[in-house]
N, C-alpha and C positions, 0 to 999 in steps of 0.2 A: 504494500500500500504506500502511496506517495503522500508525504506530509503527515505521517502518523507518529504518535508517541506510544511506545509499548510500556505498560505498567504492570509490575508484579504485585499481587495482592497477598500480604502475609496472612490474612485471616481467612483465605479461601484458596481452593486449588484451581486457580484461574490466572490466565494472562489476558490483560485488557488492552484494547486499542482505543486511543483518543485522538481527535484531530488536534492540530497545533493551536486551535482556538479554544480548546477545552471541552469539545463536545464528545460524549461517549459514543463509540461506533459499534464495538463488538467484543464479546468474550470468547476465550478458548479454554475449555476444560482440560486440566492437566491431571497426571496420575498422582500428584502430591503437591504440597506447598512448595512453591519455587522461591529461589533467592536471587541467583545471578542469571544473566542472559547475554548471549553473544550472537551476532548476526554472522552467517557464513557468507563471506564476500562473493559476489557474482552469482548468488543463488537467491531463491525465495524462502530459504530456510534459516531458522535460528535454533540454538541449543540452549536449554535452561538447566540449571542445577536444581535437584530435588533433595536437599540435604537430609531431610528427616526420614527418607527411605533409601538413602545411599545410592542415588541414581541420577542419571541425566535423561532428558527427553528432547527429541526433535519436534519442531513446530513449523508448519507451513504458514509463514506470516502474510501470504497473499490471501489464502482461503481461510486462515485461522483454524486449520484442522490439526489436531494433535497427531504426532507421529510416534516413532519407535521409542520405547523406554529401554535404557541400558543400565544394568546394575554396575556400580563401580566398587572398588575394593574398600573404600573408606568414605566417610562423610566429606562432602565438598561444598564449598560456597562460591568463591570467585571462579569465573570462567572467561576464557578468551579463545579465539581461533587464530592460528598463525600457520601460514602455508597450508598443508593438508593435515594439520594436527589440532586436536582439541586439548586445551591446556586448563587444568583444574587446580584450584587452590584449596588445600585442606589444613589440617593442624600442623603447621610448620613444614609442610611439604607441597611441592608443585609436581603434578603428574602430567605427562604427555601421552595422549591416547590417539590411536588412529580414528578415522571417521566411523569405523565399525565397532569401536570400543575396546580394541586390544591395547594393553598397556605397553608403551614403548620404552619409557624411562621415567625415573622419579628422582627428585632432588630435594635436599633439606634446605629450606629457606625460612629464617626466623625460628620462633619457638611456639607461636600461637596461631590461631585460625587466620587464614588469609581470606579476608571478606570479599575482596574484589581483585580482579586481574584485568590488565589492559595492555595490548600490544601496539607499538607504534610502527611507523613505516620502515624503520631500520631493524625490525625484529627484536627490539628491546621489550622486555615484559616487566611491567610495573605491578607490584603486589602490595596491597594494603593490609598491614598487620595491626588491626584496630586496638586490641588490648595492650599492645606494647607501644602504641603511638608512633609507629614507624612505617615508612614507605621504602620498600626494597625494589631495586631494579636488577634484573638478571638477563643474561643472554640465553639462547636456546640450548646451550650446553650446561646451564645451571650455575654459571659463574656469576657471582654478585658483582655488579658494576659499581653500585653505590647504595647507601642506605641514608635516608633523610629523616631527621628528627628536629623538632622545634618546640619551645615552650608553649606556643599557641596551637600546636599541631596535636590536638587532644581528641582521640577517637576517630582516626581516618576510616572512612567506610567505602566510599565510591569515588570513581574517577571518570573524567572525560578528556579527550584530546581535541585541540583545535586544528586548523589547517596547517599550522607551523609546528605541530607536534609539541606545543606547550601543554602542560598537564594541569588539570583543574581537579582539586581533591577536596571533598567535603569532610570537615572535622565536626562530628556530631556533638561531642561534649563541650567544645569551645564555641560552637555555632559560627564557624568561619569557613570561607571558601578560599583555599590557598591556590595561587597560580605559581607553577614551577616551570623552569626550562626543561627541555628534554634530557639534559644531563644533571638534573636534580638541583639546580641553583634556584634559590628563592627569588621570585619576581615581585609579588605583592599579595596582599589579602584583598580579594576582589569584592566579597560580600561578607556582611556580619549580621549579628542579631538584629541590629536596628534596620537592616534592609529586609527583614522578614525571615531570616533563617532561624529555625526552631527545631533542633535535632535533625539537621539535614542528613538524609540517607542517600537518596538517588540523585544522579546528575547526568545530563545528556545534552548534546547539541542536536539541532536539526541538520539535514544533509548539507545545507548551504552555509552553516555556521552563522546564521543571522538571528537565531534564537537559542537561548539557554534555558533548560528546564531543570528545576531542583524540586525534590520531593522531601517534604518535612514529615517527621513523626514516625514512631514505631508502633506496631500493632494498632490499638484503637485510639492512640493519643495524637491530637494535633495534626491529623492527616490533611495534607494540602500539597498541591503541585503549583509552583510559581513559575511564570514565564517571563524572562528578561530579554529585551531587545539588545542585540550586540551591535556596537558601532562599527 
């Protein structure tokens, strides 16, 4: 679908689509409660993590029809797709799977749950370790390129990349949106609580990078998606 925002609902087993203007379009029933989502580039498919049943599931994002469910070896949260591999973030581990679900390799990264993963155009993979307030960056061989920490970087949860591969990271406990360069250098804090951030969890750009979406709140509390115009 063109101009859609895909929203995961923590309190139900569904993937929701909304227009960029905030109109609800359609739901897709899933096999379990989802956490992370990654679009498979060049296709009409996405993959979601289902951490509470130790699985991932494919979804046709054009028809919003659920696809194959694959069991994985351990609970996973973050997910990204790089080359022909599905990359999953678990408890201090990053796993690389084939598109059919076969485990190719696994690396130790951090100590705690990796809540979100994001791959840039240079095949660098960013990993949010929320409970340790750390962002790790690794290559496809599992080598840690850098780790980022900051006093204001409290509870990193989700990430988005702009057209220059700058990284935007939501910090839910400090209610801030950090902007970093692709090599992990701090640029600025783009949004704060006074801008409406209240436990920000999700973040995404539209395809043209003209709009930025942030999702506030966990479970039943303060649920809201805000839309910001990008200059």
